[in-house]
C-alpha positions as CSV (number, residue, x, y, z in Angstrom):
1,M,-16.4,6.8,-14.4
2,P,-16.4,10.4,-12.9
3,D,-19.6,9.3,-11.1
4,H,-17.9,6.5,-9.3
5,P,-18.1,7.1,-5.5
6,F,-14.3,7.1,-5.2
7,F,-14.3,10.5,-7.0
8,R,-17.1,12.2,-5.2
9,G,-16.1,15.2,-3.2
10,L,-12.5,15.3,-4.4
11,R,-11.1,18.8,-5.0
12,P,-9.4,19.7,-8.3
13,T,-6.0,19.7,-6.7
14,L,-5.3,16.7,-4.5
15,H,-2.5,16.1,-1.9
16,I,-1.6,12.5,-2.5
17,S,1.1,11.0,-0.4
18,H,3.3,8.5,-2.4
19,R,4.1,5.4,-0.3
20,G,2.5,7.4,2.5
21,G,5.0,10.2,2.3
22,A,8.3,8.4,1.9
23,A,10.3,11.5,2.6
24,L,8.6,12.0,5.9
25,A,9.1,8.7,7.5
26,P,9.9,5.1,6.5
27,E,7.8,4.4,3.4
28,N,4.6,2.4,3.4
29,T,4.5,2.3,7.2
30,L,2.0,3.6,9.7
31,A,4.5,6.2,10.8
32,A,4.6,7.7,7.2
33,F,0.9,7.4,6.8
34,E,0.3,9.1,10.2
35,A,2.6,12.0,9.3
36,A,0.9,12.4,5.9
37,V,-2.6,12.4,7.3
38,E,-2.1,14.2,10.6
39,R,0.7,16.6,9.9
40,W,0.2,17.4,6.2
41,G,-3.6,16.7,5.8
42,T,-3.2,14.5,2.8
43,D,-6.3,13.7,0.8
44,M,-5.2,10.3,-0.3
45,L,-2.5,7.7,0.4
46,E,-0.8,5.8,-2.4
47,L,0.6,2.5,-1.2
48,D,1.8,-0.9,-2.5
49,L,0.8,-4.4,-1.5
50,Q,2.8,-7.7,-1.4
51,R,1.6,-11.1,-0.1
52,T,3.2,-13.0,2.7
53,R,3.9,-16.8,2.6
54,D,0.9,-17.3,4.8
55,G,-1.4,-15.2,2.5
56,E,-1.6,-11.9,4.4
57,L,-1.6,-8.7,2.3
58,V,1.1,-6.3,3.6
59,V,2.0,-2.8,2.7
60,C,5.4,-3.0,1.0
61,H,6.7,-1.7,-2.3
62,D,9.6,-4.1,-3.0
63,E,9.4,-7.8,-3.5
64,T,12.2,-8.1,-0.9
65,V,12.5,-6.5,2.6
66,D,16.2,-5.7,2.1
67,R,16.0,-2.0,1.1
68,C,13.6,-0.9,3.9
69,T,14.2,-3.1,6.9
70,D,16.9,-4.8,8.9
71,G,16.0,-8.1,7.2
72,T,16.6,-9.9,4.0
73,G,14.7,-12.0,1.5
74,R,11.5,-12.0,-0.4
75,V,8.3,-10.9,1.3
76,D,6.5,-14.0,0.0
77,E,9.1,-16.2,1.7
78,H,8.3,-14.7,5.1
79,D,5.1,-15.3,7.1
80,L,3.4,-12.3,8.8
81,A,5.0,-13.1,12.2
82,A,8.5,-13.0,10.7
83,L,7.8,-9.7,8.9
84,R,6.4,-8.2,12.1
85,A,9.7,-8.9,13.8
86,L,11.6,-6.7,11.3
87,D,12.5,-3.1,11.9
88,A,10.9,-1.2,9.0
89,G,12.5,2.1,10.3
90,Y,16.0,0.7,10.3
91,R,17.3,2.1,7.0
92,F,15.3,5.3,6.8
93,S,17.5,8.4,7.0
94,P,16.3,11.9,6.2
95,D,19.9,13.2,5.9
96,G,21.7,10.8,3.7
97,G,22.8,8.4,6.4
98,A,23.9,10.8,9.1
99,T,21.0,9.8,11.4
100,F,18.4,7.1,11.5
101,P,15.6,8.5,13.7
102,F,13.2,5.6,13.3
103,R,15.7,2.8,13.9
104,G,14.6,0.8,16.9
105,Q,11.4,2.8,17.4
106,G,8.9,-0.1,16.7
107,V,8.1,0.8,13.1
108,R,6.8,-2.4,11.4
109,I,5.5,-3.5,8.1
110,P,1.7,-3.0,8.4
111,T,-1.0,-5.2,7.0
112,F,-3.4,-3.6,4.5
113,R,-6.3,-4.4,6.9
114,E,-4.6,-2.3,9.6
115,V,-4.4,0.7,7.2
116,L,-8.0,0.3,6.2
117,R,-9.2,0.2,9.8
118,R,-6.9,3.0,11.0
119,W,-8.2,5.5,8.5
120,P,-11.8,4.3,7.7
121,K,-12.7,7.3,5.6
122,L,-9.5,8.2,3.8
123,R,-9.1,7.4,0.1
124,L,-6.4,5.1,-0.9
125,N,-4.7,4.4,-4.3
126,V,-3.4,0.8,-4.0
127,E,-1.1,-1.1,-6.3
128,L,-1.0,-4.9,-6.1
129,K,2.6,-5.6,-6.9
130,V,2.4,-9.4,-7.2
131,D,0.9,-11.9,-9.6
132,A,0.6,-14.7,-7.1
133,P,-2.3,-17.2,-7.0
134,G,-5.1,-15.9,-4.9
135,A,-3.6,-12.4,-4.3
136,A,-6.1,-10.5,-6.4
137,E,-8.9,-12.5,-4.9
138,A,-7.6,-11.8,-1.4
139,L,-7.5,-8.0,-2.1
140,V,-11.0,-7.9,-3.4
141,A,-12.3,-10.0,-0.5
142,L,-10.6,-7.7,2.0
143,L,-12.0,-4.6,0.4
144,R,-15.5,-6.1,0.6
145,E,-15.1,-7.3,4.1
146,E,-13.9,-3.9,5.3
147,G,-16.6,-2.0,3.4
148,A,-13.8,-0.1,1.5
149,V,-14.7,-0.7,-2.1
150,E,-15.9,2.9,-2.7
151,R,-12.9,4.6,-1.2
152,V,-10.1,2.5,-2.7
153,C,-8.8,2.7,-6.3
154,I,-6.9,-0.5,-7.2
155,G,-4.7,-1.7,-10.0
156,S,-1.3,-3.1,-10.9
157,E,1.5,-2.3,-13.3
158,L,1.2,-6.0,-14.2
159,D,-1.4,-6.2,-17.0
160,A,-2.8,-9.6,-16.1
161,V,-3.2,-8.6,-12.4
162,G,-4.9,-5.3,-13.3
163,L,-7.3,-7.0,-15.7
164,R,-8.0,-9.7,-13.1
165,L,-8.8,-7.1,-10.5
166,A,-11.2,-5.4,-12.9
167,D,-12.9,-8.7,-13.6
168,L,-13.2,-9.5,-9.9
169,L,-14.4,-6.1,-8.8
170,P,-16.3,-4.5,-11.7
171,E,-18.0,-2.0,-9.4
172,G,-14.6,-0.8,-8.1
173,C,-12.4,2.1,-9.1
174,H,-9.4,0.9,-11.2
175,F,-6.3,2.4,-12.7
176,Y,-4.9,1.0,-15.9
177,P,-1.9,-1.3,-16.0
178,R,1.3,0.3,-17.3
179,H,1.4,-1.4,-20.7
180,L,-2.3,-1.7,-21.5
181,L,-2.6,1.9,-22.6
182,T,0.4,1.7,-24.9
183,R,-0.8,-1.2,-27.1
């Protein structure tokens, strides 16, 4: 596996931005990714994917929008247009709630396609958070459409999803599901 294209050229010590640098800006948003890449020179972004009601893969850790936006409800109960209307900078505060510098600044939940296109050479570590019909297939199809198979490592903490991803994309880079290694 070390010969996989995903690992080529990586230095021994990597700067990986978790959720795009969640302490820098609202997590899993273009604002956080931009800060991580441009300001901190990250080698890799770690991000999470959910699926919308209309089948779009969006970058969001939680199954609901409650913690990180001004909205409520499950991601999969919203279509992409409804998610785009939410303020993904609304709840972010770098100082424990004294200020909210990203509130009302146009920070939105991005699609995974947007991230792939915005940084076409950057490596990504991507976790598919849902076990919904067609979600794994949609992720693999998108990686192939965007020519991103060699620069993205995919997986899931959900064993069935991680295994399905490995079956669907045998040439890809995969990380192991959480429980698979402990059996």
